[in-house]
C-alpha positions as CSV (number, residue, x, y, z in Angstrom):
1,X,20.4,-9.5,13.5
2,X,23.4,-9.8,11.0
3,X,23.3,-8.0,7.6
4,X,22.5,-9.8,4.6
5,X,25.0,-10.0,1.8
6,X,25.1,-9.5,-1.6
7,X,27.1,-10.1,-4.6
8,X,26.7,-6.7,-5.9
9,X,28.9,-6.9,-9.4
10,X,31.4,-8.9,-11.5
11,X,34.0,-8.0,-13.8
12,X,35.7,-10.8,-16.1
13,X,38.7,-11.1,-18.6
14,X,40.4,-13.5,-20.6
15,X,44.2,-13.3,-22.2
16,X,44.5,-12.2,-26.0
17,X,45.7,-15.5,-27.2
18,X,43.4,-18.2,-28.5
19,X,44.9,-21.5,-27.8
20,X,42.5,-24.3,-28.2
21,X,43.0,-25.2,-32.2
22,X,47.0,-25.2,-31.3
23,X,46.7,-27.3,-28.7
24,X,44.3,-30.1,-30.1
25,X,47.0,-30.4,-33.2
26,X,50.1,-31.1,-30.8
27,X,48.0,-33.4,-28.5
28,X,46.6,-35.5,-31.5
29,X,50.7,-35.7,-33.0
30,X,51.9,-36.7,-29.4
31,X,48.9,-39.6,-29.1
32,X,51.2,-42.1,-31.2
33,X,48.9,-44.9,-30.9
34,X,46.4,-44.6,-33.8
35,X,43.3,-45.8,-31.6
36,X,44.1,-43.4,-28.9
37,X,44.0,-40.5,-31.1
38,X,40.7,-41.3,-32.8
39,X,39.1,-42.1,-29.2
40,X,40.6,-38.5,-28.4
41,X,39.2,-37.0,-31.6
42,X,35.6,-38.4,-30.9
43,X,35.8,-37.4,-27.3
44,X,36.9,-33.8,-28.4
45,X,34.5,-33.4,-30.9
46,X,31.5,-33.7,-28.3
47,X,33.3,-31.4,-25.7
48,X,31.8,-28.2,-26.7
49,X,34.7,-26.0,-26.5
50,X,35.3,-23.7,-29.2
51,X,37.7,-21.2,-27.3
52,X,40.4,-21.2,-24.8
53,X,42.8,-18.4,-24.0
54,X,46.4,-18.2,-22.6
55,X,48.6,-15.6,-21.4
56,X,51.5,-16.7,-23.9
57,X,50.6,-17.9,-27.5
58,X,50.5,-21.7,-28.3
59,X,54.2,-22.6,-29.0
60,X,55.5,-19.6,-27.1
61,X,58.0,-21.6,-25.3
62,X,59.4,-23.2,-28.6
63,X,60.0,-27.3,-28.5
64,X,61.4,-27.7,-24.9
65,X,58.8,-27.0,-22.0
66,X,59.7,-24.8,-19.6
67,X,61.0,-25.8,-15.8
68,X,58.9,-25.0,-13.1
69,X,61.0,-21.7,-11.9
70,X,60.1,-20.4,-15.8
71,X,56.2,-21.3,-15.4
72,X,56.0,-19.3,-12.2
73,X,58.0,-16.2,-13.2
74,X,55.2,-16.0,-16.1
75,X,52.5,-16.4,-13.6
76,X,53.8,-13.3,-11.5
77,X,54.6,-11.2,-14.5
78,X,51.2,-12.0,-16.6
79,X,49.1,-12.7,-14.0
80,X,49.0,-9.3,-12.4
81,X,48.1,-8.0,-16.0
82,X,45.1,-10.2,-16.0
83,X,43.9,-9.3,-12.8
84,X,44.0,-5.6,-13.7
85,X,42.0,-6.3,-16.5
86,X,39.1,-7.7,-14.5
87,X,39.4,-5.3,-11.7
88,X,38.9,-2.4,-14.5
89,X,36.1,-4.6,-16.1
90,X,34.6,-4.7,-12.3
91,X,35.0,-0.5,-12.2
92,X,37.8,0.8,-10.8
93,X,35.7,3.2,-9.3
94,X,33.8,0.8,-6.9
95,X,36.9,0.0,-5.1
96,X,36.4,2.9,-3.0
97,X,36.2,2.1,0.4
98,X,37.1,-1.4,0.1
99,X,37.8,-3.4,3.2
100,X,38.8,-6.9,2.4
101,X,40.4,-8.2,-0.1
102,X,40.0,-12.0,-1.0
103,X,42.6,-13.8,-3.7
104,X,41.5,-17.2,-5.1
105,X,44.2,-19.3,-7.1
106,X,45.5,-22.7,-7.6
107,X,48.1,-22.0,-10.6
108,X,51.2,-19.8,-9.3
109,X,53.1,-18.9,-6.1
110,X,54.9,-16.0,-5.3
111,X,55.5,-13.4,-2.3
112,X,54.8,-10.9,-2.2
113,X,51.9,-11.9,-3.9
114,X,49.3,-10.7,-5.9
115,X,47.2,-9.6,-3.0
116,X,49.9,-7.0,-2.3
117,X,50.4,-6.3,-5.6
118,X,46.9,-5.5,-6.2
119,X,46.8,-3.0,-3.2
120,X,49.8,-1.1,-4.5
121,X,48.4,-1.1,-8.1
122,X,44.5,0.0,-7.4
123,X,45.9,2.4,-4.3
124,X,44.0,0.1,-1.9
125,X,44.0,1.3,2.1
126,X,47.2,-0.2,3.4
127,X,45.2,-1.7,6.2
128,X,42.9,-3.6,4.1
129,X,42.6,-7.4,5.3
130,X,44.3,-9.6,2.9
131,X,43.0,-13.3,2.7
132,X,44.4,-15.8,-0.1
133,X,42.6,-19.1,-0.7
134,X,45.3,-21.4,-2.3
135,X,45.2,-24.5,-4.1
136,X,41.5,-25.6,-3.6
137,X,40.9,-25.8,-7.1
138,X,37.9,-25.2,-9.5
139,X,35.5,-25.0,-6.3
140,X,37.4,-22.0,-4.5
141,X,35.4,-18.8,-5.8
142,X,32.3,-20.5,-3.9
143,X,34.4,-20.9,-0.7
144,X,35.7,-17.1,-1.3
145,X,32.1,-15.9,-1.7
146,X,31.1,-18.1,1.9
147,X,33.9,-16.1,3.3
148,X,33.0,-12.8,2.0
149,X,29.3,-13.2,3.4
150,X,30.7,-14.0,6.6
151,X,32.3,-10.6,6.8
152,X,29.6,-8.7,5.2
153,X,27.3,-10.3,7.9
154,X,29.9,-9.8,10.7
155,X,30.5,-5.8,10.0
156,X,27.5,-4.1,7.6
157,X,29.9,-1.6,6.4
158,X,32.4,-4.0,5.1
159,X,33.4,-3.8,1.2
160,X,34.7,-7.6,-0.4
161,X,36.9,-7.5,-3.2
162,X,37.0,-11.1,-4.7
163,X,39.7,-12.0,-7.3
164,X,39.9,-15.2,-9.0
165,X,42.9,-15.6,-11.0
166,X,43.9,-18.8,-12.8
167,X,46.5,-19.3,-15.4
168,X,45.9,-22.9,-16.0
169,X,47.9,-22.9,-19.3
170,X,51.5,-22.5,-17.7
171,X,51.1,-26.1,-16.5
172,X,50.7,-27.8,-20.0
173,X,52.9,-30.7,-20.2
174,X,53.2,-33.3,-23.5
175,X,50.5,-35.7,-22.6
176,X,51.6,-39.2,-22.1
177,X,48.0,-41.0,-22.5
178,X,44.7,-40.0,-23.4
179,X,43.0,-39.2,-20.3
180,X,45.9,-36.8,-20.0
181,X,45.4,-35.2,-23.5
182,X,41.6,-34.8,-22.5
183,X,42.8,-33.3,-19.1
184,X,44.8,-30.3,-21.1
185,X,42.0,-29.7,-23.7
186,X,39.6,-28.2,-21.3
187,X,41.6,-25.7,-19.3
188,X,42.1,-21.9,-20.0
189,X,43.1,-18.6,-18.5
190,X,40.8,-16.4,-17.1
191,X,40.3,-14.0,-14.1
192,X,37.3,-12.7,-12.2
193,X,36.8,-9.8,-10.1
194,X,33.4,-9.6,-7.8
195,X,32.3,-6.9,-5.2
196,X,30.5,-8.2,-2.2
197,X,28.6,-6.0,-0.1
198,X,25.4,-5.2,2.2
199,X,24.2,-3.4,-0.4
200,X,21.0,-4.8,-1.9
201,X,21.7,-5.3,-5.2
202,X,23.0,-8.3,-7.6
203,X,22.5,-11.6,-6.0
204,X,22.1,-12.1,-2.4
205,X,24.2,-14.6,-0.6
206,X,21.6,-16.9,1.2
207,X,23.6,-19.9,2.2
208,X,26.1,-22.3,1.4
209,X,27.0,-26.1,1.8
210,X,29.9,-28.5,1.4
211,X,30.1,-32.4,0.5
212,X,32.8,-34.5,0.5
213,X,32.1,-37.2,-1.8
214,X,32.8,-40.7,-0.8
215,X,35.1,-42.8,-2.1
216,X,36.6,-40.2,-4.5
217,X,39.5,-38.5,-3.0
218,X,42.1,-39.5,-6.0
219,X,39.7,-38.6,-8.9
220,X,40.6,-34.9,-9.1
221,X,44.2,-34.4,-7.8
222,X,46.8,-31.3,-8.4
223,X,50.5,-31.7,-7.3
224,X,53.6,-30.2,-7.6
225,X,55.9,-31.6,-10.1
226,X,58.8,-30.8,-11.5
227,X,57.8,-29.6,-15.1
228,X,55.1,-27.6,-13.1
229,X,51.8,-28.7,-11.7
230,X,50.7,-32.1,-12.6
231,X,46.7,-32.5,-12.6
232,X,44.9,-35.8,-12.6
233,X,41.2,-35.5,-13.7
234,X,39.6,-38.6,-13.8
235,X,37.4,-39.5,-16.6
236,X,35.2,-41.2,-13.6
237,X,34.6,-37.6,-12.3
238,X,31.0,-37.2,-14.0
239,X,29.5,-40.2,-12.7
240,X,30.8,-39.9,-9.5
241,X,29.1,-36.6,-9.3
242,X,26.0,-38.0,-10.7
243,X,25.8,-40.6,-7.8
244,X,26.4,-38.1,-5.3
245,X,23.6,-35.8,-6.3
246,X,21.0,-38.6,-7.1
247,X,21.6,-40.2,-3.8
248,X,21.6,-37.1,-1.6
249,X,20.3,-34.0,-3.7
250,X,18.9,-31.9,-0.9
251,X,22.2,-32.4,1.1
252,X,24.6,-31.7,-1.7
253,X,22.7,-28.6,-2.8
254,X,22.1,-27.6,1.2
255,X,17.7,-27.2,-0.3
256,X,15.6,-29.1,-2.4
257,X,16.5,-28.8,-5.8
258,X,12.5,-28.1,-7.1
259,X,13.1,-24.5,-5.1
260,X,15.4,-23.9,-7.8
261,X,14.8,-21.5,-10.5
262,X,18.2,-20.6,-12.2
263,X,21.2,-22.6,-12.2
264,X,25.0,-21.7,-12.2
265,X,27.1,-25.0,-12.2
266,X,30.8,-24.8,-12.7
267,X,31.2,-26.2,-16.6
268,X,34.0,-28.5,-15.4
269,X,33.3,-30.1,-18.9
270,X,30.2,-31.1,-21.3
271,X,30.2,-34.7,-19.2
272,X,30.0,-32.8,-15.7
273,X,27.1,-30.5,-16.6
274,X,25.3,-33.5,-18.6
275,X,25.8,-35.6,-15.4
276,X,24.6,-32.7,-13.3
277,X,21.2,-32.1,-15.3
278,X,20.5,-35.8,-15.5
279,X,21.2,-36.3,-12.0
280,X,18.6,-33.7,-10.9
281,X,16.0,-34.2,-14.1
282,X,16.8,-30.8,-15.2
283,X,14.7,-29.3,-18.1
284,X,16.7,-28.7,-21.1
285,X,18.1,-25.3,-21.2
286,X,18.5,-25.1,-17.4
287,X,22.7,-25.2,-17.8
288,X,22.7,-22.9,-20.9
289,X,24.8,-20.2,-18.8
290,X,27.2,-22.8,-17.9
291,X,27.5,-24.5,-21.4
292,X,28.4,-21.0,-23.0
293,X,30.7,-20.3,-20.8
294,X,32.4,-23.4,-21.2
295,X,32.4,-23.0,-25.2
296,X,33.7,-19.3,-25.5
297,X,36.5,-20.0,-22.2
298,X,36.8,-23.8,-21.4
299,X,37.7,-24.3,-17.8
300,X,39.3,-21.6,-16.2
301,X,39.2,-23.2,-12.6
302,X,38.2,-21.2,-9.8
303,X,37.2,-18.2,-12.4
304,X,35.0,-20.4,-14.1
305,X,31.6,-20.5,-11.9
306,X,32.0,-16.8,-11.3
307,X,32.3,-15.8,-15.2
308,X,28.4,-17.9,-15.2
309,X,27.5,-15.8,-12.4
310,X,28.4,-12.9,-14.5
311,X,25.9,-14.0,-17.5
312,X,23.1,-14.4,-14.9
313,X,23.7,-11.5,-13.4
314,X,23.9,-9.7,-17.2
315,X,20.3,-11.0,-17.9
316,X,19.3,-10.6,-13.7
317,X,15.8,-8.4,-14.7
318,X,14.6,-11.3,-16.8
319,X,15.6,-13.5,-13.6
320,X,14.2,-10.9,-10.8
321,X,13.1,-12.5,-7.6
322,X,14.3,-16.2,-8.6
323,X,15.8,-18.5,-6.4
324,X,19.4,-19.5,-7.9
325,X,21.8,-22.5,-6.9
326,X,25.2,-22.2,-7.9
327,X,27.7,-25.6,-7.4
328,X,31.3,-26.0,-7.9
329,X,33.6,-29.1,-8.0
330,X,37.2,-29.7,-7.2
331,X,40.1,-32.2,-5.5
332,X,38.8,-33.9,-2.8
333,X,36.4,-34.7,-4.7
334,X,34.2,-31.6,-3.1
335,X,31.4,-30.2,-4.2
336,X,30.7,-26.6,-2.7
337,X,27.2,-24.9,-3.4
338,X,25.4,-21.4,-2.9
339,X,22.3,-20.8,-2.7
340,X,21.2,-16.9,-3.6
341,X,18.4,-14.7,-4.9
342,X,18.0,-12.8,-7.9
343,X,17.5,-9.6,-6.7
344,X,18.7,-6.9,-9.6
C-alpha cells in the first residue's frame, strides 16, 4: 500500500521593499489618457491590495528600464537571498535527511541554478534528487506538491523540500495601456518553502486534478521579450474561470464542492476570488485566507497559493479533520486543484 503524503510545514518570506504605492503613482503618470487613468484608479480602488514587496526599491534602476541581462543578474543575485529567508522560516533543522528538492519559478533563468545553490548553501546531501518546475506560472506550486506526493507515495522514507521562488517585480515595464497597467499593479515578489513527507502532520495530500479551460489559451501568456518577460493578463480571466467552475464544478475540483470545509484559492486578483466564490456559491468568508494574502502581498505567482496554505496551517487546530480544496490558475488557461485533509 502506498504511503500517505503530508505537507508538514511551510516557511514564507517577502523582500523588504514595499513598492505598491510607488508603482501606482508611476502607472498613473504613464497612462496619459484621462479616461484610462480614471478607469485605472477606479479598478485599483476595488483591487483589495494594500502592499506588494520587491527585491529592489521602486525606481532603483532610475529612469531607464533595465535590459534582459540586468534583470536576470538581479534575479540570480537577489533571488537566492529571498529563498534562504523562506527556508530559514521553515526551519533549517528540518532539512536533515532531505532526499528531494523541487524548485518552481517562472521569473528567472540561470545555470547552475537555484537548486544547486541551495544544496551548497544549506549543506544538503550532494546526491539529493533535484527537479525544477519552470515557466508554469501561478499554478506551479500545486504541480510541485503533486510531484512531491508521488515521490513520498513511492518511498515513505522520502523527505521533499519544495521551494517556490518568484521575483515578479524584475519584469516591470512602462505600461502601454490600461490592461497592462492593471496587470503590473497586482504582482509582487515572494518565496515559500515547504516540507512534504510521510509524517502524519499538517495537511494530508489526498488527490489532484488538472483542467485545461476551453477557448482560453491566450487569456494568460508569459513570453520572453527584449526588456524582460512580457505578460498578458486578460480582463476576461475571471469570467472564463467562473464559466468553467459553473459548468463542471466536480470535474474541475476533483470532487464535489459540497464536500469541502476549507478553501485555499490562488488570489490572482480580487475579481478572480469573487468569480470563484460566486460560481461555487460559497458562503461569505470562505476565501478569507486568500483575501488576506492578496491584501498583504499581492499576487506572487507560484508562491502565492502556498502563502494561503500557510495561513490555513497556522489555524489548523480550528479546522482539524476538515476536508480542504486548493486551486490555482495560470497560462493555458489551466486550473490545478489539490484536495487535502487537515490533520494537525
